N, C-alpha and C positions, 0 to 999 in steps of 0.2 A: 317576788313582786316588789317593785319600788326600788329595784337596784339599777334598772336601765330604763332610759327613755329614748323614744324616736321622734326626731323632728324632721322636717322636710322643707326643702327650697326649691322653688321655681327659679331654674335657670334660663337665662335669655334666649329667646329663639327657639327653633326646631333643630334638635341635635342629630347629626348622621353618626359620630363616632365620639367617644370619650376614653380618656387614660388618665392615670394617676402621675401627677409630675412629682417634684420635689416639695418636701415639707406637706404643707396643706394645701397644695395647688392641684388643680384639675385642668386638663387641657381637652379642647373638644373643637369639632368642627360644626359648622352650622350650614343650614340648606341656602343661606343667603350669600354664600361664597366665602366666608370668613372663617379663620381660625382664631379661636379665642382662649383665653385663660381665666381662673378666677379662683378664690378660695372655695372649699367645700361648702361654706354656707352662703355663697353667692356673691360675696363682697369682692371688691377690686377687681371689677372685670377690665381685661384688657384685650384689644384686637390685635393680634399677633402678625395677622396676614389677611389680605384680601386679593381674590383673583376669581378667574372664571371656572377654575376648575373645584369641584364639590365633594368629591368621594375620597378624601384623604384617610387614612388610619394614622393615628398619631403616637407619640412616645416621647421619651427624653433621651438625649444623647449628648454627653458632654454638657457644655453651657448652653445648648439649643435645644431645639425641639426636632424630633424625627417624625418627617411626613413621607409616608410611602404610598404609593397607589395600591389598589385592590388587585390581588393576584389571580391570573389566569393563565392557563398554558398557551392559549391562542393570540395572547396580547403582550407587547412588551412593556415590562414594568420598571419603575424608577423608585429610588429612595434618595432623600433631600434632608439637609440640615437646615433648619431655619434659625437664624441668628440676627436679631435687630431688624426684622422685618424683609430680610434678604434670604433667597433661597440659594443653596450651594449643592450641586448633585454629588452623591456619594457613590452610587452604582446605577447601572441601567445604560440603555435599554436591555432587559434581560426577560425572556418569556418565563411566565409562571414564577416571578420573583416575590419572595416572602421576606420581609426584614423585620427585626426586632432589636431592640436594646437591651444590654443586662441592666438590672436595677441601678446600678451605680451609674449608668449612662455613660461609661467609657469604652463600651465595646459594641460594635455593630455585628449581628449574626444575621446571615442571609442565605437563602436557598433559592436555586432556579432550575429551570429545566434546560439541558443541554442534549438535544436530541431526544433519546430515550431514557436519558440518565438525570436523576435529581441530583446537584452537587450542593455541598454545604461548607459555608466559609465563615470566618471571622475577622474583623479588622478592627484594630485599636483606634479610638478617636484622636484625630490629629496626627496619625502617622501612617506610612504607606504600608506596613507590613500585613500582609494576607496570609492566613492558615487555612488551609482546605481540610476538613475532617472526613474520616471514613470508619465506620459505615455512615451513609448520608441519610438525612431525614429532612422532613419539612422544617424550617427554623421555627415556626410556630409551636412546635412540640418540645421546644427548649426553654429553659430559664437559667440566668447567670447567677453566681454567687456575689454576694457582697462582702463576704468575709474572706474570700480567696481570689486573688487577682486572675483572671483569665480562665476560670473554671465554669463550665457549662454542664448542666444535667438535661439529657435529651431522651424522649421516647423515640425509639428507631425501630422501625417495623421489621419484623423477623424475616419477612420475605421479600423486603426491599419496597420502595415507595411506588412502584410500578407506573402505568401509563395513564394519562388524562388527569394528572394530579398537578396542582392542588384541588382542581375544580371539582371533581368527583367527591373529594373528602368534605369540602365545604358544603356542598348540596346533600351530604348525609346519604349519598349512594354507594359510598365504599367506607370501608372500616379497616383498621389495622390491628395486628396482634403485636404489641410494641415489648420490646426490652428496654430496660433503662441503661444508659450509657453515660460516663462521666468523661468529658473531653477537657484537655488542657492546652489552651491557646499559647502558652508560653513554651512548653515542652513538646507540643503537637502529640501527645499521648492520648490514646483511647483506651478507656477500661469498662469492660462490662461490669455493672453493678449487680443487676438482677434480671432473670428472665421470669416473669409471673407465670407465663404458661408452663414453663419447664418445672418449677420450683412449686407453684401453687395450683396449678390446673386452672388458671383463669385467663381469659383473654381481655386485655385493657389496650384501648385505645385512648392514649394520653392527649389530654387538651386543656388548656387554662392553667398551666402548672405555677405554682409559687412555692418559695422555700420558707419555712417557718424562720421567725426572726433569729433564732439560735442556729438555724440550718441543720437541725437534727432530723427534720421530717421534710418530705416532699409531698405537698397537697396537689391533687390534680383532680379533674372531671373525667371519667370514662366515657367518650363520646358515643359509645354503643348505647348506652340507657341513660346516660347523664347521671349516673350515681358518683358521690363524692367519695374520694380516697386519700389516705395518708400512708406513706412509706417510710420506714425509718431508715435513716441512712449511716446510722453508727451501728 
């Protein structure tokens, strides 16, 4: 008792999406068509972009903001870099496009649907080099390292992503039994870290993954029952 305190700040407007930026900055979209940023305590509010589109997902990529459309297998998706109020297209139009940035903001990772196949790629910010990873997964099941350049950890469905994704997964109508893989965008190597089903007899559908500050642990939510898990990487 007395060690911690909780404070609350009312942010401007009605929010659609929110993500953590660099330092103590948060980035969010508003239903009045704006993309804005502020400090965690609500100070230093800045309008980064105004436009008619209101359903962006946000992130950080390099010196700019990553804006992506919400993914659906039936609709073409896009990913943009937002710098100084201007949008620059990164990828798209691609059906089922899911795009994330690694915590350092120097790599874009994205997946999309190509016919009946889900394909997974990385692209370094400011460069044209594109690397395809196999086995593939939804980019949202991945998290990038801040200590090792080009390293990503991904939950990869043992039986593949399958049809009608990512829609069914987002709606909670489909779940996966993931194995954890380590991908290296510099060497294009793919290494199996652990298969929880084979080693521990548990079925884990990895989501909302983060690495601990020392990158000794991968912490994630099992989307099957929303339980919290931590996996030692050492």
